[in-house]
N, C-alpha and C positions, 0 to 999 in steps of 0.2 A: 116718074111722076111722084111716087111715094117718097123717093129720096129728096126731091125738090121741096115737098111739103115739110118733111122733117127738118130740112135745112132752114126753112123759113121760121119754123117754131123755135129752133135753137137760137137763131139770130134774135128773135123777139125776146126770148127769155134772157139772153145775154144783155140786151139793151135795157130791159127792166131792172136787172140786177145792177148794172152800172149806174142807171138813173137813181136807184135807191141809195147806192153807196155815195154817189155824188151829193144827193140831197142830205144824207146824214152828215157827210163831211162839211157841207156848207153850213148846216145848222150848228155843228160843233164849233166851227170857226167863228160863227157869230156869237155864240154863247161863251166861248173860251174853253180850252181843254179841261177835262175833269181833273181834280187834284189827285196826286198819286197816293196820298195817305189822308186819313181822316182821324179826328180825335174829338171827344166829348168832354166838356168841363161842366160839372154840376156845382155851381157856386153856392148852393144852399145845403150841401151835404158834406159836413166836415168828416175827416178821416180819423179823428181822435189824436192827431199830431199837431204840434205847434212848432214852427221854425223860428229860431232865435239867432241872434248874432253869435252865440256860442257854437253854433253848428258850422259857421263859416270862418274858422280861425286859422291862424298861421303860426308855425314854429319860427322863432327868431334865431336863425343861424348866425346872423351878424349882430344880434342884439346884445351880446355880452362884450362887444368890442367898443370901447369909448371912441376910438378913432373913426368908427363908422356910424354908430348909433347915437353917440353923445351929441350935445349941443355944438361942440366944435368939430364934429365929425363930417360925414358926407351929406351935403344938403340934398342932392338928388335922391339918395337912399331914403332920407326922412320924408321928402315930399311924395315920392312914389309909394312908400309904405302907407302914408296917410291917405293917398288916393284909393288904396284898396280897402281902407277903413275896416279891418278885421274886427269882429266883435269880441274875439278872444285871441290873445297872444300868449305863446308859451316860450319862456326863456329857457333855452336848452342848447347846450353844445358839449361834446365830449371833452373839450379842453378846459371846462370849468374848474376842474381840480388841479390844473397845472399851475406852475409858478406865475404869479401875476406880474412879476418884473421881467419875465423873459417870453411869455406867451400872450399874444394879443387878446385872447379870450379867456385867459387864466384869471381866476378870482381868489386864489389862495396864496398866501405868503408861506414860503418854505414848506411845501407840502410833503417833502420827504424826511422832515425832521420832527422832533417832539415839539418844536416851537411853531408848528403850523397854525394858521389863523386866517380868517377871512380878511380880504383887503377892502375895508369899508369905503375908502376914498375912491377906489376904482369902480366898485359897484355903483356908487352914487353917480360917477361920471358916465358910466354906461347907460344907466336907467333914466337919466335926465334927458328928455328930448325925443326918445324913440317912439313914444306913444302919444304924440301931440296932435290928436284929432278929436272931433266931437261927433257922437258921444264917445267918451273915453272907453277904451276896451276893458273887458275883464282880463286879469292877468293870472297866468299859471306859472309858478316858479318851480323848476325842477332842480332838486339836489341830485345831480347825475350819478355821483359815486361817493367815495370817501378818499381822503388824502392818501398818497402812497404810503405814508408812515403807518396807517392803520390797516393796510392790506397784508394778507398772509402770503402773498406771492402767487396765489392761484386765482385771484380775482374775488376772493371772499374776504369778509371782514374778520380780523383776528378775534377769536372767541373771547378774549379778555378785554375787548375794547368796545363792547356794545354800548355801555353807558356813555363812554367818551364820544362815540359817534352821535348818540342822541343829543348830547350837549352841543356838539358842533352844529347839528341841524337847527337846534333852538337858537343858537347864536345868530344864524342867518335871518331868522324871523325877527329877532330883536333889532338887528341892523336895519333891515328893510322896512318893517312895519312900525317899530317903536321909535327908533332913532331918526329914520328918514321919513316916517309917516306916509308910506306909499299905499297902504291899504290893500296889499296883495291878498286876494281871497283864496285861491287854490294853490296848494303846496304838494308837489308830487315828489315822493321819497324814493330815490334810486331810479335808474333807467336800464331796462333790459337785463336786470340781474338774474332773471330766471335762467339765463345761459349758464351762469356760474353755479346756481343753486338748483339746477334742473332735477337732480335726484333728491333734493331735500328742501323744497320750497317752504316747509314748515319752519325751518330755521330762518329763512328770509322773513317770514311773517312775524317771528319773534323780534327780530331786529327792527322792523318797521313799526311795530307796536310801541316799542320804547321811544323811538324817534318822534312818532306822532304825539305821544303823551307829553314829551318835553316841549315840543313846538306849541301845542295848545296851552300849556302852562304859561307860556310867554304871551300869547295872543289867543284867547278863547274864541274869538270871532272867526278864525280862519277855518278852512276846510282842508283836511289832509287826505291824501290818497296815494295809491301805489298799485303795482310796482312797474308800470310801463312794460307789460309783457312783450317780449320779442316774438313769441310764438303762441298766440292765443289759440291756435288750432291744436296745441298739445293740451287737451282738456284735463289730463291727469295732473299735470303740474299746476294748472290753473285751479283745479278743484282742491288740491292739497293746500295751496296758499290761502284761498278764501275760506275753506273749512277751518283751518287753524286760526286765521284771523278772527273768525266768529267765536271760536272756542275760547280764545284768549281775551275776548272783549275788547279787541283793538278799536281805538276811536277813529276808524277810517270813515270818510264821507264819500269817497269815490274809488272806483277801480279804473285803471288806465291800461291801454293795450295798443299795440301797433300791428299793422299788416301791410306788407308789400307783396304783390302777386308773385307766386312761384310757378313758372310754366316752362314746359319743354326743357327740363333739366337745367334751368337757369341759363340757357344760351341766348336769351333775349332776342329771339327771332319770331316771337308770336305775332300772329296777324292782328290787325286793328280790331277785328270782330272779337278775338279772344280777350284782348285787354279791356274792351268795352264791357264784355260779360263779367270780367273780374271786378270792374268798377261797380256795376249794378248789384253785385253780390256782396259788396263790402259790408253792408249792414248786417249780414248773417252773423258776423262775429260779435256784434253788439247783442243780438238776440240770444246767442248761446251764452254770452257772459251774464246777461240778466237772469237767465234760467239758473245758472250756478249760484249767483248771489242770492236769489230767492230761496234756493234749497237750504242754504246755511244761515243766512241772516233773517229770512222771513219777511213778512209784510211790515212788521214793526220797524225795520231798518232797511228800506229800499235804497241801497247805495246808488249814487249817481255813476254814470258810465261815460268815460271819455276815450274816444279813439284818437289818441294824441299823436300818431304819425301814420301817414299813408302816402303812397306814390305808385307810379307805374313800376318802377325799378328799385330794388332794394340796394343795389350795388352802385354807389356814386362814382366809383372808379371806372366802371364799364362805360366805354364811349360808343358802344355799338347801338345802343338804344337811346336816341336823342329826342324822342317824341315829346318829352316834357318841355322842351324848348320851343315847340311849335304850336300851331293851332290844335294839334292832337292832344297836347297837354291840357288845353282849355276844355276840350270835350271830356277828357278823363276826369278832371276836377269837378265839372258840373255833374256828371253821372255819379261820382263818388259822394258828393255832398247830398244829392237827392236821396241816394240809398241810405245814408246815415240818418237823415231826418226821418225817413219813412220807418226805420227800425226803432226809433225812439231813443237814440243816444242822447245823453245830456249835452254833449258838445264834441267837437272834433277840431284838430289842427293839422293841416297839411305840412309835409316836410318838403320844402321850407320856403321862406320868403325871398331869399336872395343867395344864389351860388352859381357855379359854372354850369351844373348839369340839370338840377331840378327846380331851381328857384323861380318864383314868379317874376323876379327882377334878375337881370343878367349882370352878375358881379364883374365879369370880364369886360363888359361894354359900358361901364360907368353907371350901373344900376338902372338901365333903361327897362321899360315894361315889356314883358313877354305877353302873348295873347291871354294867358291865364290870369294876369293881373286884372284885366277888365272883367273877367268872370267874378272875381272876388268883389270888385267894386259894385257890380250889379246885384249880386246875391246879398251883400251886406246892406245896401241902401234901398233895395226894392223887395226882396223876397223873404221878409220876415212876417209872421202872422199865422193865421189859421190855415192849415193845409186842407184843401177841399178835394173831393173825389174827381178823378179823371179816368178816361178809358181810351185805348187806342193801341196800335201795334208798336210797342216799345222796342222791338227788335230793329225798327227803322227810325222812329223818332220818339224819344222819351218826352213825356208831357208832365209838367209839375205846376200846380196852380195854388195861389195864395190869395186869401182875402185879409186885409188889415185895415187899420183905422184910416188909411189914406185912400184905398181903393182896391181895384182888382189887378192881379198880376199873374202872368203865365210865362213859364220857361219852356222852350222847345229846343231839344238837343238832337241834331241830325247826326246820327251815328251810323247811317246806312252805307256810307262810302260813296254815295252819288247824290246829285242834286235832287231835291224833292219839292213838291208843293203840298201844302196841308190845308184842308178845309176844316174849320172849327165849328162845333155845335155848342152853344151856350144853353144851359138848362137852369130853370128856377130863377134865382135872384140875379138875372143878367142885367148888365147896364141898360139903361132905359131906352136909348135911342140908337137906331141903326146908323145914324149920322155921327155918333160919338167918335171922336178921333183918339185912337190908341197911339201911344208912342212906341215905336219899334226900335229896340236896341239890338243890333246884330253884330256878332263877333265872328270874323272869318280870317283866313290867312292874310287878308289885306288890312286887318285891324278892325276897329270899332266904327260902325256907321249908324247914325240915328236918323230915322224918318218917321212918318205917320201913316196910319191906315185906318179907314173907317171900320166900324163893326160890320157893316154890310159887306165890305171887301173880305174881311176875315172869314165870314160865314158863307161866302159865295162859292159856287162850284169850282171856279178856277183856283181859289185858295191863295195862300201866301207862299212866296218863294223862299226856300231854305237851301242855301248853297251846301255843297258837300262839306262835312266836317265843320259845322257851325253851331254856335250857341245863340239863340234869339230870346230876348226877354221883352214881353209885351206889358205895357203899363197903362192903366186908365185910372185917373184920379177922380174920386167922387166929388160932386159939386158941393157948394156950401149948403148949410141948413142943419138938420138934425145930426148930432154927433154920434158916431158908432159907439156901442157899449165897450167898456173896458173891464177886465177882471181885476178886482182889488183884493180878493181872498180866495185862495185855491182850496178845494176839498182835500182832506187828509186821507192817507192810506191807513187801514186799520185791520187788526186781527181780533175777532170777537168769538164769544162762545155761542154755540148753537142754541137757539131760543132767545137770544138777547136782541133787544131793539137796536136799530142802527139809524143814525141821522147823519147824512152827508150834506154839506152846505157849500154854496158858492156866494161870494160877495161880488157885486158888479156896480159900476157907475154908469149912468145914462138915463135918458128919458124914454118912456113908452116901451119898457123892456118886457120881453116874453122869454120864458125859460123852457128848455126841454132836456131832460136827462136821458142819456143813452147808456147802454151796456155794450161794450165792445163785442162784436160778433152777433149781436141780437138786435141792434138798431134801437130806435127810440122806445122808451118805456111808456106804456099807456097810462095816462093820468099823472105822470111825473112832470108837472109843469109849474113848479114853484121853486124858489131859491133853495129849499131844503128837500132832500129826498129821504123819505122815511120808510124803513122796513120794520114792520111790527115785530116779527120773530124771524131772525135770520136762520136759514137752513143751508145745507151743503150746496143746493142749487143756486143760492144767491152769491156764492163766491165768484169773483171775476173783476174785471176792470170797468170803471164807470167814468163818464165825463158829462159835463153839462154844456149845452149850447145856449148862448144868450144872444138875442137879436132885437133889433128895432128896424125901422124903415131905412136907416142909414148904413146898416151893416150887421155882421155876425162875428161873434168871438166865442171861443170855446175854452173851457178850463183845461188844465193839465189832467191827464188820466190819473185816476186813483184806484188803488187795488184794495179789494175787500177779501180777506180770507176768513174762513169759518172753522173753528176747532170744536171737536165733540167734547173734549174735557180740558181742564186746566187745573193744576194743583195749586196755582197761585192766581186766582182770578182778579181782574182789574177792579179797583175800588178807590174811593176817596180816603186819603190818609192824613190830610193836614189842611188847615185853613189859617191864614194869618191876615190881620187887618191893621193897616197903619193909617191913622187919622187923628183928628183932634178929639180928645175925650173931655167931656164937660159934665154938666148936671142937667137934670130934668129931661127934656126931649132930646138933648144932645149927649146923653149918656151913651158910651160905647157899649153895645149889647151884642153878644154873639149867641147864636142859637145852634143847637145840635140835636139831631134826631137819630136814634139808634134803633136798628131792627135786626132780627135774626135770632137763631137759637142760642142758648147759653144764658147764664145768670147775670153776667156783668160785662162791661166794656172798659178796660183800662185806658185812661187817657192822661196826657200831660197838658196842663193849662198854664199859660203864662201871661201876665200883664206887665209889659216892659215899659219903663219910663226913663229913669236915670241912666240906664245902660245905653240908651240911644245917643246920649251926649258923647260918649266915647267913640261912637260911629260917625261923628261929625254932624249930627242933627241938632239944631237949636230948638229952644222952646219946649223941651220935653216935660212931661208930667212928673213932678218931683217925687210924689209918693203915691203910686197907684194902689188901689184896693181892689182885690179880685173876689167876687162873690158868685157862688154856684147855686142855682135854684132849680127845683122841680116844682113848677107851678108857683105857688106862694111860699113854698117851704124852702128855707135856706139849708143846703146840704153841707156847705163848707165855705170858709173865708180865709184869706191870707193877705198880709201886706208886707211880709218879709220872706223872700223865697227860700233862704237857707234854714228857716224854721222846720222845713220838711226835708229830712236827709235823703229822701228818694229822688229829689229833683235833679241834683247834679249828675249822678250816674245815668239817670234816664235821659236827660238832655243830651249827654254825650252819645248814648246809644242811638238816639233818634236824629242826630245830626243838627241839633239846635245849638246856636252859638252860646258860649259860656257867659254866665252872668257874673259880675264882679262880687267877690265875697262881701257879705254884710251890706250889700246895696239895698236900697228901698224898693227894688223891683219885687213883684209878687209872682208866686207860682205854686201850683199844687199838682201832686201825683194822686189821682183819684180813680176808683173803679165805679163807673156809673151803672146802676142797675139796668139790665136789658131784659126784654121779653120778646116773644114771637111777634107781638104787635109793636108798632112804632112807639117809642118812648121819647118825650121831648124834655130838653133842659135848656136853661139860659145861663150865660156867663156875663157878668157885668164888670166893666172897668170904670171906676170913678176915682176922683181924688180923695184921699183919706180925710182931708180937711176941707173938702168942697172946692178945691182948686181945679183948674183945667190946664190942658197942655197936650202936646203930641204924645201919642201912646201907640204901642204895638201889642195887639192881642193875638195870642197864638193857641191853636188847638192841634194836638198830635194824637193820632191813633197809636197807642203803646202796646198793642197786642204782640207778644213774643213771636218770633219767626216760626218756632216749632208748632204754634197753635193756629197758624194761618190755614184756612180751608174754605171751601165753598159755602159751608153752612154757619160759619162763625158770625157773631154779632158784628155789624158793620155800621159805619156812618153813612146814612142815606140822604142826609140833608145837613148842610152847614150854612150859616147865614150870619150877617152882622148888620146892625143898624147904627148909623153914625152920621155925623155932620160932614157934608161935602163942601170943602172950601174952594177958593179960586187958586189958579196957578199951581204952586207947589203943594197946596193943601187939599188936593183932590183925594178921593177915597181910593186907596190901593188895597186890593184883596188878592192875596196869593193862595193858591191851593195846589195840592200835589195828588196825582193819580199814580198808584203803584200796581204791581202785578205783571203778569205776562200777557194779558189781553187788554183790549181797549175798554173804556167805560163811556157809556152814553150819559150826558149830563144836560140838564136844563139850567141855564144861568140867567138870572133876572136882576135888573137894576130898577127898583121900584121907587118912584118919587111921588107923583101926583095922587096915586091911589092910596098912599098912606093917609092922606087927609080924610078919607072915608072912615078911617079907624081912629080919628081924633088926634092924629099927630100934628102938632103945631109947627109951622115953618118947613113943610115938606118941600123937597126940591121939585120945581115945576116941570123941568124937562131934562131928565138924566140921559146921558149917552153912555154906552158900554163898549169898551174895546178890550178884546182878549189877546194877550201876547203869549208867545212861547219863546223865551229868550228875546232876541231883537226882532223877531218875526211877528207881524200882525196875523193872527189866526183868523179872526173875524171881528166884525163890529156891528152894532145895532143902535139905531136912533128912531124911536117910535115903532112899537112892535106890530102895528097895523092889523091886529086881530087875526093873524095867520092861523089857519085851522090846525096845522101840525103843532104849533106852540100851545094853543088852547087845549088840544087833546093831551099833550104831555103834561101840562099843568094839572089837569083833572086826574090823570093817572097817578101822579105822585102826591096828590092831596094839597097842592098849593092853592092859595086863595085866588079867586077869579079876578082877572084884570078887565076893565071895560074895553070893548072892542076898539075904540078910537082914542084910548088914553095915550099919553106921551111916554109911558113906561117903555123900557127896552128889554128885549129877550133874545137869547141864543139857544138853539137846540143843536148839540154837536156830539158826535162820537169822537173821542180823543184818545190817542195812544198814551201809554204811561209817560209821565214827566211832570215837570213843574210849569204852572201857568199863572199868569198875572192878569187880573181883571181891573181895568181902570174905569172909575165912575166919575164923570165930570158933569157939570151943568152946562147945557147949551148956552153959548154966548158968555161963558165964564160966570154964570150965575151960581148961587150958593143955596144950601138948604139941607134938610135931613133926608137921607136915602137908605134904602134897604138893599143889600146885595145878597143873593141867594144862589147856592149851588146844590142841585138835587141830582141824585143818582136815578136814572130812568131805566127800569129793568127791561 
């Protein structure tokens, strides 16, 4: 009996268990099976990185061959290269230095003789037609080697031929950028020469320095870099090269390096999981390179970094690893590019666009597209913009998300080796509607397929299907209405003295903008919600990387990261050393007036003052003031006058020492070398430029700090304010003010273009609405139109003793911490209007 009861209980328990299992299975079947992986995308949390077309570049293996890349070359090659739309292309091939008449990719005539020279006609034929897509790519040109005639037989440049090689490099710049007007920006000097110079990379640094100097003398707008390290993991050689380049003052703008995975003794039998791990770790070489650059060049010169070659396999002759030809090559490239963006590389170029083994196009099959070609197409056309935070199991599916001016983007790389389904969670600024239709671009072994999926489907339990070894890009375009913000001026990196004030600023276009400054590793900064970030007294704890996030209802954009370093001492602190003003000099209210305020210990401040008129004619400027008169005043007291510059014998040698251009002998230009009395309190002076006989014309007023180098120190008298009042004309007659900051640390300055407020001081004909644009070379550093009463600007003005501007006046102001260098402030009237304006530059302690 007991046995029978026990049997009944067991049967009932079994039935209940089966019923529960059946119920759960039925419910699961109705709802759909749960996704195998999950990921979260936080659309409103930027990572501090911005992805650009420079990150998705390609080396042009065939680009040097006119028979393939030129207009009369292979149409399929050019069409499919344009299909990938790389944002950066790198002209590079080892045959570049071979004879142009016998080698398809050779660009040098008679490379083994003293008559060696570039073949300009062949270069033109090769470069015409290869990059015919929109937007046009940025171009990097590699000077891969030197002609055989210059080689010492061991792969090194002959020691007596350094200058000759520099001239050879400069000749290519002249052919490409001057004669053919191609505007190539990046120039990479040598390729993998650390192999030959591994024990003496300092010598390689000296060679490249001479070449970079010669190339920039031909075209100062280019960026030069080197040396395309073959072994960036050999940090001793890398350190030697970068340290010596910094010591020599080499004019490098970027460092380049390569990396191909080395695994299992280079037998090329690594598992997929191993090479996927190699791809995700590729960015580590960028991180290490940036650390070495920072050690030797410092924050004042944060060189760009280019990972200019990468691939699964370094040995193109090895036929045992053919994964780059298949969908696995597409997965590799996607993982590699994501890693490089996350590491903060300036750019990267895969090796290469078209060949038998590695190319995104198959050269043996008529340049047809391999799967990776579609990866480059999707990354270049969809995945540029602000990188936002994601989380998930990236050992299974890598997740990479972008917000840009067009909409929301997400890349899912299934590297798990099996099919997956992924459920996405969207946080913060998610697309508005669950019914919103996302475009799904999916690259598999079968090719590229495009479909749609609703947001509800992407976030559902069942998730989105991801085939094994696949790359999927999701895209949702924002609807019409308010335009997302765009960054117009990036904050600058700076090195400052402890206790110094710091002002970082971002420029942005758009309506209804809000700002939030972040510090990398610490998140958003409390209260830092204006275009300018102000640190009243910088300390060691303030050193780090900063960026600003700008948003409105249509989207979010972030600035490039900027580095702030803080020094405890500096033997040559940053300071204002020069002001020059070019404008019309007239009479009365239109008199050209410069102001200077001196502060600091010491009894006097030596300066050079110049009022240039006739000498401007020799520079090609018309309508110059024929006979300028220079007058120096302290209040109402005249300290000195001059209307013939060589009446003062000190002017010529002082002008040469300070780098001022030479004035013609006995010209009617005016100049004075004078020591202005200085005191611990600020002392003010004015310098007037007028026509000796009341005439008017174009004039250049210049003020130079003439302190001898041996007397420079932290407590010396310094120029704390330089200013000029002059007439602002239309078109070419705008007010142009140049100033120079010198020293080893940055200087915080307040720059003002004052127009309407001058009327409050009785100035007749004041400029009603001045605009202010600050340039450094050809780069716009920042701009201002109507200062809007911003608190940081008002506080800085009060701190330096500048007169108050009405909160809603149309005057313009900038508060910036600037690294040493020359700057140009352009003052215009809005709508091309004219009038009298005051431009001021104050040092803000």
